[in-house]
C-alpha positions as CSV (number, residue, x, y, z in Angstrom):
1,M,0.0,0.0,-0.1
2,K,1.1,3.7,-1.0
3,Y,1.0,6.1,1.8
4,E,0.8,9.8,1.7
5,T,2.6,12.2,4.6
6,V,0.4,15.0,6.0
7,I,2.5,18.0,7.6
8,G,1.4,21.0,9.7
9,L,3.8,23.4,11.3
10,E,3.9,25.8,14.3
11,V,6.7,28.3,13.9
12,H,7.8,30.2,16.7
13,V,9.4,33.6,15.8
14,E,11.2,35.9,17.9
15,L,10.4,39.4,17.4
16,A,13.1,42.2,16.9
17,T,11.7,44.6,19.7
18,E,14.0,46.0,21.8
19,S,12.2,45.0,25.1
20,K,10.2,42.0,26.2
21,I,6.6,41.5,25.5
22,F,5.1,42.8,29.2
23,C,8.4,44.5,31.0
24,S,11.2,46.8,29.9
25,C,13.9,44.1,30.2
26,S,15.9,43.8,26.9
27,A,14.8,41.3,24.8
28,H,18.3,40.7,23.5
29,S,20.4,38.2,25.6
30,F,21.9,36.0,23.2
31,G,25.2,35.2,24.6
32,A,24.7,37.2,27.7
33,E,25.6,36.3,31.3
34,P,22.6,34.2,32.7
35,N,20.1,35.9,34.7
36,S,21.3,39.2,33.7
37,H,18.4,40.6,31.8
38,V,15.6,39.6,34.3
39,C,13.1,41.8,36.6
40,P,10.3,40.6,39.2
41,A,7.8,41.2,36.2
42,C,9.3,38.5,33.9
43,C,10.5,36.4,36.7
44,G,6.8,36.0,37.9
45,M,7.2,37.7,41.2
46,P,4.2,37.7,43.2
47,G,1.9,41.1,42.8
48,M,3.6,42.0,39.3
49,L,1.3,42.7,36.5
50,P,2.1,42.9,32.6
51,V,1.8,45.6,30.5
52,V,1.9,45.0,27.0
53,N,4.5,46.1,24.5
54,R,2.6,48.1,21.9
55,R,5.4,47.4,19.4
56,V,4.6,43.5,19.9
57,V,1.0,44.2,18.6
58,D,2.3,46.1,15.8
59,F,4.7,43.6,14.5
60,G,2.1,40.8,15.1
61,M,0.0,42.6,12.6
62,K,2.5,43.5,10.2
63,A,3.4,39.7,10.1
64,G,-0.5,38.9,9.8
65,M,-0.5,41.4,6.5
66,M,2.9,39.8,5.0
67,L,1.4,36.2,5.3
68,N,-2.3,37.4,3.6
69,C,-3.9,37.2,6.9
70,D,-7.4,38.9,8.1
71,I,-6.2,41.2,11.3
72,N,-8.6,40.8,14.2
73,R,-9.9,44.0,15.4
74,V,-10.3,42.9,18.8
75,T,-7.2,40.6,19.9
76,T,-7.0,39.3,23.5
77,F,-4.4,37.2,25.6
78,D,-4.9,34.2,27.6
79,K,-3.2,32.2,30.2
80,K,-1.9,28.6,29.2
81,S,-1.4,26.7,32.4
82,Y,1.4,24.0,32.9
83,Y,4.3,23.6,35.1
84,Y,7.6,23.6,34.2
85,P,10.9,24.7,36.1
86,D,11.4,27.4,33.2
87,L,8.3,28.9,33.4
88,P,8.4,30.9,36.6
89,C,4.8,31.8,36.8
90,A,3.5,28.2,35.9
91,Y,1.5,29.6,33.2
92,Q,2.4,30.8,29.7
93,T,0.6,34.1,28.5
94,T,-0.3,33.6,25.1
95,Q,-3.6,34.1,22.4
96,W,-6.1,31.1,21.8
97,F,-9.7,32.8,21.5
98,A,-9.0,35.9,19.7
99,P,-5.5,35.9,18.2
100,V,-4.0,38.6,16.5
101,A,-4.4,37.2,12.6
102,V,-6.0,34.4,10.9
103,N,-7.0,32.7,7.7
104,G,-3.7,33.4,5.8
105,R,-1.8,32.1,2.8
106,V,1.8,31.5,2.0
107,D,2.9,30.6,-1.7
108,I,5.6,28.1,-2.2
109,E,7.3,26.2,-5.3
110,T,9.0,23.0,-5.2
111,S,9.9,20.5,-7.9
112,A,6.2,19.3,-7.6
113,G,5.0,22.9,-8.8
114,K,3.4,25.8,-6.9
115,K,1.1,25.4,-3.9
116,S,-0.7,27.6,-1.5
117,V,0.0,26.4,2.1
118,R,-3.0,28.0,4.6
119,I,-2.2,29.8,7.6
120,K,-4.7,28.9,10.5
121,Q,-3.7,32.0,12.8
122,I,-0.7,33.9,14.3
123,H,-0.8,34.5,17.9
124,M,1.4,36.7,20.2
125,E,3.2,35.0,23.2
126,E,5.8,35.0,25.9
127,D,8.9,32.6,25.4
128,A,9.7,30.6,28.4
129,G,13.3,30.6,30.0
130,K,15.9,28.1,29.4
131,L,17.0,24.8,30.7
132,V,21.0,24.4,30.9
133,H,22.0,20.8,31.6
134,D,25.4,20.2,33.2
135,I,26.2,16.5,32.5
136,C,29.4,16.9,34.5
137,E,27.7,17.7,37.7
138,G,24.4,16.1,37.0
139,T,22.5,19.2,37.8
140,T,20.3,21.6,35.6
141,H,20.7,25.3,35.7
142,V,17.6,27.7,35.0
143,D,18.4,30.7,32.9
144,F,15.4,33.1,32.8
145,N,16.9,35.8,30.5
146,R,14.4,34.8,27.5
147,T,11.3,34.6,29.8
148,S,9.0,36.8,28.2
149,V,10.8,37.7,25.3
150,P,8.0,38.3,22.4
151,L,7.2,35.4,19.9
152,I,4.8,35.2,17.3
153,E,3.5,31.5,16.6
154,I,2.6,31.0,13.0
155,V,0.2,27.7,12.8
156,S,-0.1,26.3,9.2
157,Q,-2.9,24.1,8.1
158,P,-1.9,20.5,7.5
159,D,-1.2,21.3,3.6
160,L,2.6,20.2,3.5
161,S,3.5,16.6,2.2
162,S,7.1,16.7,2.1
163,A,10.5,17.5,3.5
164,E,11.1,19.8,0.4
165,E,7.7,21.4,0.6
166,V,8.6,22.0,4.4
167,E,11.9,23.5,3.5
168,A,10.5,25.8,0.8
169,Y,7.7,27.1,3.3
170,L,10.1,27.8,6.1
171,V,12.5,29.7,3.5
172,R,9.8,31.8,2.4
173,L,8.3,32.6,5.8
174,R,11.9,33.9,7.0
175,T,12.0,35.9,3.9
176,L,9.0,37.6,4.0
177,L,9.6,38.4,8.0
178,R,13.1,39.6,7.5
179,Y,11.9,42.0,4.7
180,A,9.2,43.2,6.9
181,K,12.1,43.7,9.7
182,V,9.8,42.4,12.4
183,A,12.1,39.4,13.2
184,E,15.6,38.2,12.4
185,C,15.0,34.4,12.1
186,E,18.1,33.0,12.9
187,M,17.5,29.5,13.5
188,A,21.1,29.0,14.8
189,H,20.3,31.4,17.8
190,G,17.0,30.1,18.4
191,T,15.1,32.9,17.0
192,M,13.0,30.8,14.6
193,R,11.9,27.4,15.9
194,C,9.5,24.7,14.6
195,D,7.0,22.1,15.8
196,V,6.5,19.6,13.4
197,N,3.2,17.5,13.2
198,L,3.0,14.6,11.2
199,S,1.1,11.8,10.2
200,V,0.5,9.2,7.3
201,K,-2.5,8.2,5.3
202,P,-3.4,5.7,2.8
203,E,-2.9,7.4,-0.6
204,G,-6.3,9.2,-1.6
205,S,-7.6,8.6,1.6
206,D,-9.6,11.7,3.2
207,V,-9.0,10.2,6.8
208,L,-6.0,11.5,8.7
209,G,-3.6,9.1,10.6
210,V,-2.8,9.5,14.1
211,R,-0.4,12.3,14.6
212,T,2.6,12.7,16.3
213,E,4.8,16.0,17.0
214,M,8.5,16.8,16.9
215,K,9.1,19.9,19.0
216,N,11.2,23.0,19.3
217,M,13.6,22.0,16.0
218,N,15.9,24.8,14.9
219,S,17.7,23.6,11.8
220,I,16.0,22.9,8.6
221,E,18.2,20.2,7.8
222,A,17.4,18.6,10.8
223,I,13.8,19.0,10.3
224,K,13.9,17.3,6.9
225,R,15.6,14.2,8.6
226,A,13.2,14.2,11.0
227,I,10.4,14.2,8.6
228,E,11.9,11.4,6.6
229,Y,12.6,9.5,9.7
230,E,9.4,9.8,11.3
231,T,7.3,9.2,8.1
232,A,9.2,5.9,7.7
233,R,8.6,4.8,11.2
234,H,4.8,5.8,10.9
235,I,4.6,3.5,7.7
236,D,6.4,1.0,9.5
237,A,4.1,1.0,12.7
238,I,1.1,0.6,10.4
């Protein structure tokens, strides 16, 4: 039996603002001393209230226009509660019910021809901190410098069907966002990261298979290898 691969992406992009999304700490901490770009607000201290960075909202709308989205006239933030050591509030401030932009499109071209990839939504959110694992000491350190750095998450519909199409889509996203000057999209620095949602289905079928998610990947070559491996694993499992 022949199978088709079905892929949807969640791309997290750090916005090129000077300060974080809900406080005035610097958003540029790559290579800085751990915990040197933090304040009571982004460390989740009790009683500290967030104040939204207007520039983040501007960049979110600009990204939506670059990706042919409808811009919502009313947009709200929501709390996604989960506990993890690098999330000091035990919740992430993100968007779900009223994201900044919806119903977009990105046009790509591969050896198979031209294709439009539908964008479900773009939402603004804060980044989490970073865990640094020291295998010599057998300990894990927490760096909160990245906490509350502004992100947009670009959620596509499951319209991609190969590693080649995923590469073309990511390159196109990077080009558009850099041209608009809303993001640097340096994957090597972690300012563009990707969650890959993948399943397989019998060729010609309308019924989607069981989906798995490969999270937080920051290299196009690694993403392509992961897609090829996971596709083969799914087919073998079936």
